[in-house]
C-alpha positions as CSV (number, residue, x, y, z in Angstrom):
1,M,88.5,120.7,9.1
2,E,87.9,122.9,12.2
3,T,87.0,126.3,10.1
4,E,85.1,124.6,7.6
5,S,82.7,122.9,10.4
6,E,82.9,124.9,13.4
7,P,79.4,124.0,14.8
8,Y,79.4,120.8,13.9
9,V,82.7,120.2,16.2
10,R,81.7,122.5,18.9
11,L,78.0,119.9,19.2
12,A,80.6,116.9,18.6
13,T,83.0,118.0,21.2
14,L,79.9,119.5,23.7
15,R,78.6,115.9,23.7
16,G,81.7,114.1,24.0
17,L,82.4,116.1,27.4
18,H,79.1,116.1,28.4
19,Q,79.7,112.0,28.2
20,V,83.2,112.0,29.6
21,V,82.2,114.7,32.9
22,A,79.4,112.0,33.5
23,D,81.7,109.2,33.9
24,L,84.2,111.1,36.1
25,N,80.8,111.0,38.7
26,T,80.5,107.2,38.1
27,A,84.1,106.5,39.3
28,R,83.7,104.1,42.6
29,S,87.4,104.6,43.7
30,L,90.7,107.8,43.8
31,A,92.2,104.7,41.2
32,D,89.0,104.5,38.9
33,T,88.7,108.5,38.7
34,L,92.1,109.1,37.7
35,Q,92.1,106.3,34.9
36,T,88.8,107.9,33.8
37,V,89.9,111.4,33.7
38,A,93.1,109.9,31.6
39,D,90.4,107.8,29.2
40,G,88.3,110.9,28.8
41,I,90.8,113.3,27.0
42,V,91.0,110.4,24.5
43,T,88.0,109.7,24.2
44,G,86.0,112.8,24.6
45,L,88.4,115.6,23.7
46,G,90.3,114.2,20.6
47,Y,93.4,113.0,21.8
48,E,95.3,110.1,21.3
49,L,97.3,110.4,24.5
50,S,96.9,111.4,27.7
51,A,98.6,111.0,31.3
52,V,97.3,112.4,34.7
53,N,100.4,113.4,36.8
54,L,98.9,113.6,40.4
55,V,100.6,115.4,43.5
56,R,101.9,112.9,46.0
57,P,102.2,114.0,49.9
58,D,105.9,115.2,49.5
59,G,104.9,117.0,47.1
60,D,106.5,115.6,43.6
61,L,104.3,114.6,40.8
62,V,103.5,110.5,40.3
63,V,101.9,109.4,36.8
64,A,99.0,108.1,38.4
65,A,97.0,107.2,35.1
66,V,98.0,106.7,31.0
67,A,95.3,106.5,28.5
68,G,95.8,105.8,24.4
69,S,99.3,104.2,24.1
70,A,99.8,100.4,25.8
71,G,103.8,101.4,25.2
72,A,103.4,104.9,27.1
73,E,101.7,103.6,30.1
74,A,104.6,100.7,30.1
75,L,107.2,103.6,29.8
76,M,105.7,105.9,32.5
77,A,103.2,104.5,34.5
78,G,104.2,104.9,38.5
79,R,107.2,107.2,37.7
80,V,107.8,110.5,39.6
81,G,108.5,114.0,38.4
82,S,109.9,115.9,41.0
83,R,108.3,119.3,42.0
84,V,111.2,121.6,41.0
85,S,111.1,120.4,37.1
86,W,107.6,120.3,37.4
87,E,107.2,123.9,38.4
88,R,109.7,125.1,36.1
89,R,107.9,123.3,33.1
90,L,104.6,125.7,34.1
91,A,106.5,128.4,35.1
92,M,108.6,129.0,31.3
93,A,105.3,127.8,29.0
94,D,102.9,130.2,27.4
95,Q,99.6,130.9,29.0
96,W,96.3,129.5,27.3
97,G,93.6,130.8,29.9
98,S,94.5,128.0,32.6
99,L,96.3,125.4,30.3
100,R,100.2,125.7,29.5
101,F,101.6,125.5,26.2
102,I,105.5,124.8,25.2
103,P,106.2,124.8,21.7
104,Y,108.8,122.4,20.3
105,T,111.3,125.2,19.4
106,E,111.2,126.3,23.2
107,G,110.8,122.6,24.8
108,W,114.0,120.8,23.8
109,V,115.9,122.4,26.8
110,L,113.3,120.4,28.7
111,D,114.7,116.6,27.4
112,N,117.2,115.4,30.4
113,D,115.1,116.7,33.0
114,D,113.3,114.2,35.6
115,V,109.9,114.6,33.7
116,P,108.3,111.6,32.8
117,Q,107.4,112.1,28.9
118,W,107.0,110.1,25.6
119,H,107.7,113.1,23.1
120,T,109.6,112.0,19.8
121,A,111.4,113.9,17.5
122,G,109.5,115.2,14.1
123,P,109.6,117.2,11.1
124,A,109.3,120.8,11.1
125,P,105.4,121.9,10.8
126,R,103.8,122.2,7.3
127,F,101.7,125.0,8.1
128,P,101.9,127.3,11.4
129,D,99.2,125.3,13.7
130,E,100.2,122.1,12.6
131,W,101.0,120.0,15.7
132,H,104.4,119.0,16.5
133,P,105.6,115.7,18.3
134,M,107.9,117.8,20.7
135,D,104.6,119.9,21.5
136,R,103.7,119.8,25.2
137,L,100.4,120.8,26.4
138,F,99.6,121.0,30.3
139,A,96.1,121.3,31.8
140,P,96.9,122.0,35.4
141,M,94.3,120.8,38.4
142,Y,93.5,122.9,41.4
143,T,91.5,121.9,44.5
144,A,89.9,125.4,44.1
145,G,88.9,124.7,40.7
146,T,91.1,127.8,39.9
147,A,94.6,128.8,40.1
148,G,94.4,130.4,43.4
149,G,94.0,126.7,44.9
150,E,96.5,124.3,45.9
151,L,97.9,122.3,42.5
152,L,96.3,118.8,43.2
153,G,98.0,117.2,39.6
154,V,98.8,118.1,36.0
155,I,97.0,116.6,32.8
156,S,99.4,115.7,29.9
157,V,98.0,115.4,26.2
158,D,99.4,114.6,22.8
159,K,98.6,113.5,19.6
160,P,95.6,116.1,18.7
161,R,93.8,113.5,16.0
162,N,92.8,116.7,13.8
163,G,96.9,117.4,13.9
164,R,96.3,120.7,14.7
165,R,97.2,122.8,17.5
166,P,93.5,123.5,19.8
167,G,91.5,126.4,19.0
168,A,89.8,128.4,21.5
169,W,86.9,126.4,21.3
170,G,89.2,123.3,21.6
171,R,91.6,125.0,24.3
172,E,87.8,126.1,26.7
173,A,86.6,122.5,26.7
174,L,89.8,121.3,27.5
175,Q,89.7,124.0,30.5
176,M,86.6,123.4,31.2
177,Y,87.4,119.6,31.2
178,A,90.2,120.0,33.6
179,F,87.9,121.8,36.2
180,Q,85.7,118.8,36.9
181,A,88.7,116.2,36.7
182,A,89.7,118.9,39.7
183,I,86.6,118.3,41.6
184,A,86.3,114.7,40.7
185,I,89.4,113.8,41.9
186,S,89.3,115.6,45.3
187,N,85.8,114.1,45.7
188,A,87.4,110.5,45.0
189,R,90.0,111.5,47.5
190,L,87.8,112.6,50.1
191,R,85.9,109.6,49.4
192,A,88.9,107.4,49.9
193,N,89.7,109.2,53.2
194,M,86.4,108.4,54.1
195,Q,86.5,104.9,53.5
196,R,90.1,104.5,55.4
197,A,88.2,106.2,58.1
198,L,85.1,104.0,58.2
199,V,87.1,100.9,58.0
200,R,89.7,102.2,60.5
201,L,86.9,103.5,63.0
202,E,85.5,99.7,62.3
203,R,88.6,97.9,63.0
204,E,88.9,100.0,66.3
205,Q,85.4,99.7,67.3
206,Q,85.8,95.6,66.9
207,A,89.2,96.0,68.9
208,L,87.3,97.9,71.8
209,R,84.6,95.1,71.4
210,A,87.2,92.5,71.8
211,S,88.7,94.5,74.9
212,E,85.0,95.4,76.5
213,E,84.4,91.6,76.3
214,S,88.1,90.4,77.5
215,F,87.8,92.9,80.1
216,R,83.9,91.6,81.0
217,Q,85.6,88.4,81.3
218,A,88.5,89.6,83.3
219,F,86.2,90.9,85.3
220,E,83.0,88.4,85.9
221,Y,85.2,85.2,86.2
222,A,88.1,86.8,87.9
223,P,88.8,84.9,91.3
224,S,89.0,87.6,93.7
225,G,86.1,90.4,93.7
226,M,86.1,93.1,91.3
227,A,84.2,96.4,91.7
228,I,83.0,99.3,89.3
229,A,82.0,102.7,91.9
230,E,80.7,106.3,90.5
231,M,83.2,109.2,90.4
232,G,82.0,112.7,90.7
233,G,78.1,113.5,91.3
234,D,75.4,112.7,93.2
235,Q,76.2,109.2,92.8
236,H,79.9,109.2,93.9
237,G,81.3,106.2,95.0
238,R,78.6,104.2,94.3
239,L,78.8,100.7,93.8
240,H,78.0,100.4,90.0
241,R,79.0,96.8,89.1
242,T,80.6,93.9,91.5
243,N,81.6,90.7,89.9
244,D,81.0,87.2,91.6
245,A,83.9,86.4,93.7
246,L,83.3,89.8,95.5
247,C,79.2,89.0,95.6
248,R,80.6,85.8,97.5
249,L,82.7,87.1,99.5
250,L,80.4,89.5,101.2
251,G,77.4,87.3,101.1
252,R,75.4,89.5,98.9
253,S,73.7,89.8,95.6
254,A,74.4,92.3,92.4
255,S,71.6,93.8,92.8
256,Q,72.1,94.3,96.8
257,M,75.5,95.5,96.2
258,R,74.6,98.2,93.8
259,R,72.9,99.9,97.1
260,Y,76.1,100.5,98.6
261,S,79.7,102.4,98.5
262,F,82.8,100.8,100.1
263,S,81.7,103.5,102.7
264,D,78.6,101.7,103.6
265,L,80.7,98.4,104.3
266,V,83.6,99.4,106.0
267,H,84.1,98.7,109.8
268,P,83.2,101.7,111.6
269,E,87.1,102.0,112.6
270,D,88.4,101.9,109.1
271,I,86.5,104.6,107.7
272,G,89.8,106.7,108.2
273,T,91.6,104.5,106.0
274,L,89.5,103.7,103.4
275,L,88.7,107.5,103.0
276,R,93.1,108.0,102.9
277,T,92.9,106.0,100.1
278,S,93.7,107.5,97.3
279,A,91.9,107.0,93.7
280,E,94.7,106.4,91.4
281,G,97.0,103.7,92.6
282,G,95.6,103.5,96.3
283,R,95.9,100.4,98.4
284,A,94.6,99.8,101.6
285,E,93.4,96.4,104.3
286,L,90.3,96.9,105.9
287,R,87.6,95.2,106.7
288,L,84.9,94.7,104.9
289,A,80.8,93.7,106.1
290,R,79.7,90.6,105.3
291,R,75.6,90.0,105.2
292,D,75.8,88.2,108.2
293,G,77.0,91.2,110.3
294,T,80.2,89.8,110.5
295,Y,83.4,91.4,109.1
296,V,86.1,90.0,106.5
297,W,89.7,91.4,106.3
298,V,90.7,92.7,102.6
299,S,93.0,94.9,100.5
300,L,91.5,97.0,98.3
301,R,93.7,98.2,95.3
302,N,92.3,101.2,93.3
303,S,92.8,102.4,89.3
304,V,90.7,104.7,87.6
305,V,89.1,104.1,84.4
306,A,89.2,107.7,82.3
307,D,87.3,109.1,79.2
308,A,89.2,111.0,76.8
309,A,86.6,113.7,76.6
310,D,85.0,113.8,80.1
311,G,87.9,112.6,82.5
312,P,87.8,110.4,85.0
313,R,85.0,108.2,85.8
314,F,84.6,105.1,87.0
315,L,86.9,103.9,90.1
316,L,88.1,100.1,89.3
317,T,88.5,98.3,92.4
318,H,90.5,95.3,93.2
319,V,89.2,93.2,96.2
320,E,91.4,90.5,97.9
321,D,90.4,88.3,100.8
322,I,93.3,88.8,103.2
323,E,91.4,86.8,106.2
324,E,93.5,83.8,106.1
325,R,96.8,86.4,106.3
326,K,95.6,88.5,108.9
327,R,94.6,85.6,111.1
328,H,98.4,84.2,110.2
329,E,99.2,87.6,111.4
330,L,97.5,87.6,114.7
331,Q,98.8,84.1,115.9
332,L,102.3,85.4,115.1
333,A,101.7,88.4,117.3
334,H,99.8,86.4,119.9
335,R,102.7,83.9,120.0
336,A,105.3,86.7,120.5
337,S,103.3,87.9,123.1
338,H,101.7,85.4,125.1
339,D,102.8,82.4,126.8
340,S,102.2,79.5,124.8
341,L,101.0,77.1,127.7
342,T,98.7,79.2,129.7
343,G,97.8,81.3,127.0
344,L,98.4,84.5,129.3
345,P,100.3,87.5,128.3
346,N,104.4,86.6,128.8
347,S,106.6,89.3,130.4
348,A,107.4,91.4,127.3
349,E,103.8,92.0,127.1
350,L,103.5,92.5,130.9
351,R,106.2,95.0,131.1
352,A,104.7,96.9,127.7
353,R,101.1,97.7,129.3
354,L,103.2,98.5,132.6
355,S,105.2,101.1,130.8
356,S,101.9,102.4,128.8
357,R,100.7,103.6,132.0
358,L,103.8,105.3,133.6
359,C,105.3,108.4,132.6
360,N,108.7,110.1,133.9
361,R,107.5,113.2,136.3
362,P,107.7,111.4,139.9
363,P,104.6,112.1,142.3
364,G,104.1,114.9,144.1
365,S,105.1,117.3,141.4
366,E,103.0,120.4,140.1
367,P,100.9,118.2,137.2
368,H,100.1,115.0,140.0
369,A,98.5,117.5,142.7
370,A,95.3,117.9,140.8
371,A,95.8,114.4,139.0
372,V,92.8,111.6,139.7
373,A,94.0,108.0,139.7
374,A,92.4,106.7,136.6
375,P,89.3,105.1,136.9
376,Y,88.2,101.6,136.7
377,G,88.6,100.5,133.1
378,C,91.0,103.2,132.2
379,L,93.8,100.4,132.2
380,D,94.3,101.2,128.2
381,G,95.2,98.1,126.3
382,F,94.7,95.9,129.1
383,A,91.6,94.8,128.0
384,E,92.2,90.9,128.5
385,V,89.7,88.6,129.8
386,E,89.4,85.2,128.4
387,G,85.7,85.1,126.0
388,V,85.5,88.6,125.9
389,D,84.1,89.4,122.2
390,G,86.2,92.6,120.8
391,P,85.2,96.0,119.1
392,A,81.8,96.4,117.3
393,G,80.6,93.1,118.6
394,M,82.8,90.7,116.7
395,P,83.8,87.8,118.2
396,G,87.7,87.4,119.2
397,P,89.8,84.4,117.4
398,A,88.7,80.8,118.9
399,G,91.8,79.4,121.3
400,L,93.5,82.9,121.9
401,P,92.6,83.0,125.3
402,G,93.1,87.2,126.6
403,M,92.7,89.0,123.3
404,V,90.7,91.9,123.2
405,G,91.7,95.1,122.0
406,S,90.5,98.6,122.6
407,G,91.6,101.1,119.9
408,V,90.3,102.6,117.2
409,Y,91.9,102.2,113.4
410,G,92.9,104.8,111.8
411,G,92.4,107.1,114.8
412,A,94.3,107.3,118.4
413,A,95.3,103.9,118.2
414,A,96.1,103.9,114.1
415,A,99.5,102.4,115.2
416,G,98.0,99.7,117.3
417,Q,95.3,97.8,115.3
418,S,92.6,96.7,117.5
419,G,90.0,93.9,117.4
420,P,89.9,90.7,116.5
421,Y,93.1,90.9,114.3
422,A,95.0,93.8,116.7
423,H,98.8,93.3,116.1
424,G,101.7,95.3,117.1
425,F,101.8,94.2,120.7
426,G,104.7,94.9,123.0
427,S,107.4,97.6,124.0
428,E,105.5,99.5,120.9
429,Q,102.1,99.7,122.0
430,G,102.3,102.2,124.7
431,P,101.3,105.7,123.8
432,E,98.2,104.2,120.9
433,H,96.1,103.0,124.0
434,A,96.1,105.9,125.5
435,P,92.3,107.6,125.7
436,D,90.9,110.2,123.5
437,C,91.0,113.9,125.0
438,G,88.9,115.0,122.5
439,P,89.0,117.9,120.0
440,D,89.9,120.5,122.4
441,Y,92.2,118.9,123.8
442,A,94.9,120.9,125.1
443,P,98.6,120.0,126.2
444,D,98.3,121.7,129.7
445,E,94.7,120.3,130.7
446,I,95.7,118.4,133.6
447,G,95.9,114.4,133.0
448,C,96.4,115.2,129.0
449,G,99.5,117.1,129.0
450,D,102.5,115.7,127.2
451,H,104.9,116.4,130.8
452,D,108.4,114.2,130.6
453,G,107.2,111.4,128.2
454,A,103.6,111.4,129.2
455,Y,101.7,111.4,125.5
456,P,98.5,113.2,125.0
457,G,95.5,111.6,126.7
458,H,97.7,109.9,129.4
459,V,96.1,109.5,132.9
460,H,98.9,110.2,135.9
461,A,99.1,106.9,138.2
462,I,99.6,108.0,141.4
463,A,100.1,104.8,144.1
464,P,98.4,104.9,147.5
465,S,99.7,106.4,150.6
466,E,101.7,102.8,152.0
467,G,101.9,102.1,156.2
468,G,99.1,104.2,156.6
469,E,95.2,103.9,157.2
470,D,92.9,103.3,153.5
471,D,92.7,107.2,152.8
472,G,90.2,105.5,149.5
473,T,93.1,106.8,146.9
474,K,92.7,104.7,143.6
475,G,95.6,103.1,141.7
476,L,97.0,100.3,139.7
477,A,97.3,97.5,141.9
478,V,100.5,95.0,141.0
479,L,99.9,91.4,142.7
480,F,102.5,89.6,142.2
481,C,101.5,85.6,142.5
482,D,104.2,82.9,143.6
483,L,102.4,79.6,144.0
484,D,103.2,77.0,146.8
485,G,103.7,74.1,147.1
486,F,104.0,73.9,143.3
487,K,107.8,72.7,142.6
488,A,107.1,69.6,145.1
489,I,104.0,68.0,142.7
490,N,106.0,69.5,139.4
491,D,109.3,66.8,141.2
492,R,107.0,63.9,142.3
493,F,104.6,63.8,139.3
494,G,106.1,65.3,136.2
495,H,106.1,67.9,134.3
496,H,102.8,66.8,132.8
497,T,101.4,67.3,136.2
498,G,103.1,70.7,136.5
499,D,101.8,72.0,132.8
500,A,98.4,71.0,133.7
501,V,98.4,72.5,137.6
502,L,99.9,75.8,135.4
503,I,96.4,75.9,132.9
504,E,93.8,75.4,135.5
505,V,96.0,78.3,137.8
506,A,95.8,80.9,135.4
507,R,92.3,79.8,133.9
508,R,91.1,81.0,137.6
509,L,93.2,83.8,138.3
510,S,91.4,85.0,134.5
511,N,88.2,84.4,135.9
512,G,88.9,86.0,139.4
513,V,89.3,89.0,137.8
514,R,87.2,92.3,136.0
515,E,87.0,93.0,132.4
516,G,89.9,95.3,131.8
517,D,92.4,93.5,134.1
518,T,95.3,91.9,133.0
519,V,96.7,88.1,134.0
520,A,100.0,87.5,133.2
521,R,102.8,84.7,133.4
522,L,106.6,86.0,134.2
523,G,107.5,82.1,133.9
524,G,107.5,79.2,136.1
525,D,105.2,79.2,139.1
526,E,105.0,83.1,139.1
527,F,102.0,85.4,137.5
528,V,101.0,89.2,137.8
529,V,97.9,91.0,138.3
530,L,97.2,94.5,137.1
531,A,94.3,96.3,138.3
532,D,93.4,99.6,137.9
533,G,90.8,101.8,139.7
534,L,91.4,99.8,143.1
535,A,91.7,101.2,146.9
536,Q,94.0,99.3,149.2
537,A,91.6,97.7,151.3
538,D,89.9,96.1,147.2
539,A,93.5,94.9,146.6
540,E,93.7,92.9,149.6
541,D,89.9,91.7,148.9
542,L,91.5,90.7,145.3
543,A,94.4,88.8,146.6
544,V,91.9,87.0,149.4
545,R,89.4,86.0,146.5
546,L,92.6,85.0,144.1
547,R,94.0,82.8,146.7
548,S,90.7,81.1,147.7
549,A,90.1,80.4,144.3
550,I,93.0,78.5,143.9
551,L,93.0,76.5,147.1
552,P,90.7,74.2,145.8
553,P,92.2,70.8,144.7
554,I,93.1,70.2,140.9
555,R,92.0,66.7,139.3
556,V,95.2,65.9,137.4
557,D,94.6,62.2,135.1
558,G,92.4,61.2,138.1
559,R,94.8,62.5,140.8
560,A,93.9,65.4,142.7
561,V,96.8,67.8,143.5
562,R,96.6,71.4,145.9
563,V,98.8,74.4,145.5
564,G,98.2,77.5,147.7
565,A,99.7,80.8,146.5
566,S,101.2,83.8,148.1
567,F,100.4,87.4,146.7
568,G,102.5,90.9,147.1
569,I,100.6,93.6,146.6
570,G,102.4,96.7,144.7
571,W,101.6,99.3,143.2
572,A,102.4,101.6,140.5
573,G,102.6,105.1,140.1
574,C,104.3,108.0,137.5
575,G,108.4,108.2,138.1
576,M,108.5,104.4,138.9
577,S,110.3,102.3,135.7
578,V,108.6,99.1,135.0
579,D,111.3,97.2,137.2
580,E,111.0,99.1,140.0
581,V,106.7,98.4,140.2
582,L,107.8,94.1,139.3
583,H,110.6,94.3,142.2
584,S,108.7,96.2,144.9
585,A,105.5,93.6,144.4
586,D,108.3,90.7,144.1
587,Q,109.7,92.2,147.6
588,L,106.3,92.3,149.1
589,M,105.6,88.8,147.6
590,Y,108.1,87.2,149.7
591,V,107.5,89.1,152.8
592,E,104.1,87.8,152.9
593,K,105.1,84.1,152.2
594,R,107.8,84.3,155.0
595,S,105.0,85.6,157.1
596,R,102.7,83.2,156.2
597,A,105.5,80.1,156.4
598,K,105.8,81.5,160.7
599,A,102.5,81.5,161.0
600,G,102.2,78.0,159.9
601,R,104.9,76.9,161.8
602,R,104.0,78.6,164.6
603,A,100.5,77.2,164.5
604,G,102.3,73.4,164.4
């Protein structure tokens, strides 16, 4: 029939080819496109059976669509043929352009391979171009449309309706169709990948939105302070966002907080600590300013919020209020270094402070020859007067008399934090209280050298000459005080009255010394006063004033009692030990007590 009406056949084939190609472009998914490819062979190109074998990611080919026979579809759909078997078929076939044809006389060798097929045996052809049931015709599809591209799949066709092997025009039509089918399948795959990518992107965006919302709620409603700061650029360190807890802690609104960075809010003594805190995983304990001018102790913990494309962008800081813990630490430190009854420094604290002013170089050695005694106020770390505010105007804690620090957080006194929450009292508090010698410090300078235990910034203590005239030399006076008549009061009126007397004596002694002097209780009725920058006459005048302050009656429970006081004036000098200094003052006190007793007996 093809030879009798060739123009009609070509026209009809073109119409069918045009329709099925148009159908290829209307398919909505990859599965629809594959089925449309198989259906187009049957409806538009005159074959009774067709199958689309699609290359899988592993290289094998799976039967993705079957058209023309329900039995063939049930037998073949979803079955897989190996890539090796398919390459063998395409290699041994006769080439009809881009088509591959295996006649029934050669195809018997393929009967036992693993490629899914529906071919059945049949009689020999009656004429040369008659289609035999064992004939096999394949139309390979490539990604680039030609054999030079990557194999996309293979279309298998069978049983031409005219019973003949396709002629030149039929072959051309099948090649054209396979070319268009490859394009359609590639487009369908692209659309499917895009749809999967869009679905995945939408899910990721939903997850991101959910994560951002979770972070926002965790950030905003966290019970402790949270802040996000800029990293890099002109606004480095600027607070970008703060939560309500941090705003309440510092007494500032969120809009006000955006004007600051942490370096603007940190206590001046803690700026070094802040600058040394690393961005990733850094931790620090420091003080931040409240709106009312006071400071609050906080613990900072940093982490970096990174951007995959641009690198680190924001610094997330967790701010925890540790004011109560610091106050508790202060109380513990105060209890360890102060007398529980009077609130004065105890014996251990006195020894630590005195030790910080002494080095091992004896008087008269070379560094001492040109050294001068420390001026008044240089008894570093001895700022020990009740009711005096701490550094930077911060008030000392109520109920803790004699607490004033003098170091700089992160500077020369990093190991002995100062201010109202200073801690680290005791024997470890020596060099941390040394004065700063400045950036041009050289170890050989007089008063700042490291000579025989003298730390940088140490000012050598020189005792005035004893037994001679007052030459005006000023030194560190050690006044050893022992109460006269206290034991009789304690025995007669009880410990309650005795304790009240000791508390009042401690108050009078503290009120009678200068800011920067130290009044300590050694135990029992013994007290020690450290006063730096005094000449002999000054020390004697101080002893007289303190004795006069103690003499007035002390009223306890409506009863007036009196105590006296004996003072021994010793001097602390480098080259002396703490025990030697205290023993010397103690002995002088007993000399003075005995002389007063003799004078009293003579007067009697």
